[in-house]
Structure formats: C-alpha cells, structure tokens
N, C-alpha and C positions, 0 to 999 in steps of 0.2 A: 547488522541485520536486526540486532536488538533495538538500536536506536529507530530504525526504520518501523518497527512494531510500535514503538512509544509514540512516534509521530502519528502513525495511523490512529492509535486510540486518542491522542490529544485532538486529533481532526474531528473524531466522532463527538467527544465531549465539547468542543466548541461550538457544535451545531446546537447543543443544548443550552449552552451559555448566550449564544448570539440569537436566540429565538426571535427577540424584539426586533434586531437589525433585520433578521430574514423577513419578518412580517412588514417592515418599512419598506424594503425593497419590492415585496411582491405588491403592496399597495401602490407604490410609486409607478412601477413599471407596468401593472396590469389594472390600475384604477380606473382607467377611461373604458376598460372592456366591460363594465357593468357588473363586476364581481360584488357580491353580498358579503358582510362581515362573516357569515357563516363559510363561504367559499374561500376566503382568506384563510380562516382557521383551519380548513382542511388541507389547504395548500401548505400551510406552514407545517402542520403534523406529518403530512407525507413526506416532506423535505427533510424534517428533523428525523424521522424514523429511517428514511433512507440513508441519511448521513451515518446514523447509528450501527445500521445493519452492515453497510459498506465499510465501516470502520473495524467493525468486529471481524469480518471477513478477511480484510486486509490484514488486520494483526494475527489471524490464524494462518494465513499464507507466509507471512514473514516467519513466524514461529516454525512452521513446517519446514521451510527453507533453511532457516537457521540450523535446526537439528540435523537435517540430512546433508546439508553441506558440510556441516562440523563432523560428520561421520564418513565424509569422502565420497558420496553418492553422486556420480556423474549426472544422473538424471535431473537431480535437483539444481545443479548449475544450468542446464538447459532449460528447465521450466522457469528458473528464476529469470533467465534472460527473455523468456517469452513474457513473463509477467512485466518485466521492465518495458517491453515493447508496447503492451497495453496501457502501462502507466505513461508513456509518452502521449499517446492519443488522448488519454483521459485528462492529462495535464493541459494539453493545447486546447480541448475542449472546454476547460474550465476557465480559461483565460478570457472567452468571449461571453461567458455567463456572468450576470450581475452576482456579486457576492461581497459580503463584508471583508475589509482589507486583512483582518486576523486571518480568515479562511484562505485568502490568497497566499499569506506568508507561509502558513502551514502547508498549503499544496506545493509550495516552492521548495521549502525544506525537504519535504518528501520525495519530491522529484529528484532533487540533488542527492540526497542519500541513496536512492534507488540506483542513480547513475553511477555514483562512486562504487557502490556494492558491485553492480554488475562489471564495472571495469576491474575491480580487485579480484573477483572470481576467476577472470580469464588471464591474469597475469602468470608469468612463468612460475614463480613459487607455488602458486595454487594449482596450476596443472601438474607439478611435480607431486604434490600432495595427493591429488586425486588419482595420479598413476601409482603411487606407491600404495595407497589403501586398496586400490583396486587389485593390485598383485598379491597384497597380504590376504585379501578375501580368497583369492583363486587359489594360492598356494600354501595358505596357512601362515600364521604368525610365526616369528622366530621362536624356537623351543617348543612349537607345537606339532605334534604328529599329524601328518596329513595322510589320510586314507584313500 
C-alpha cells in the first residue's frame, strides 16, 4: 500500500514534469478547434492542477487504508476494494485519453499495485488477521481485563 501511495505521488509529479508534453498533446489534438495560446495555457494549468490534486487525494486514501488495514479494520478492506473498483474504471478511461507515455506507464504500475493489494487483502492469511484483531477488540487482548 505504501508503494501505491508513492506511485500516486509520482503520478502527480509527472504532471508537473511533463507539462510541455501535455501542451503539445493539447495543441495537436485541439489545434484545429480554434484554441488561442491563452486557451491552451488554461487547459494545461487545469490539467496539471487536476493531476496534482488527484495525486494528493490518492496518496491520502492509500495512507488511510494502509493504516487502518494494518490495524485490522474490516471496513478498510471493504472500502479499499471499492476504491480498486473505481481505479479499474479510471484506468480504462485513461487508456483512451491522449497522454505522454510516462503517464501511461505510471498509471499501469498504479493499477497493477492496486490489483495486487486487493488480491492480498482478501487472501486467507489476511482474513485470519482481520478475524483475530476483531476478536481481540471485542474480547480484550490477552492479559487485559475485560469489563
């Protein structure tokens, strides 16, 4: 999950670093639509800002899930799986959008990491961990007095 967080941040940073390539894509794909240089600047700025905001939100969600899954919270496993479902649609949508190759690679790595995490948190050892931590919360930890 920490790798997923890092990939998310890397995706946002790539938006800043690939700003010129994003500009070229916008000019190439929308150049005939009569966009002015100012319009292209606005489109690039919105795209970069959106990438940064999305990356920060994505990193925050990864961190939140890493912490609470590490604590054995079943709700985090469920919401993490829902986040993966959203990731699937986002990844598929990104494949039909024009983007620099580096962005596609980062998106693919992020998708693979999210898929691997989702599979791992539903494996038998993970399920046993969630059951044990749930029982420990309900009945107290060994050596702890339960009232």
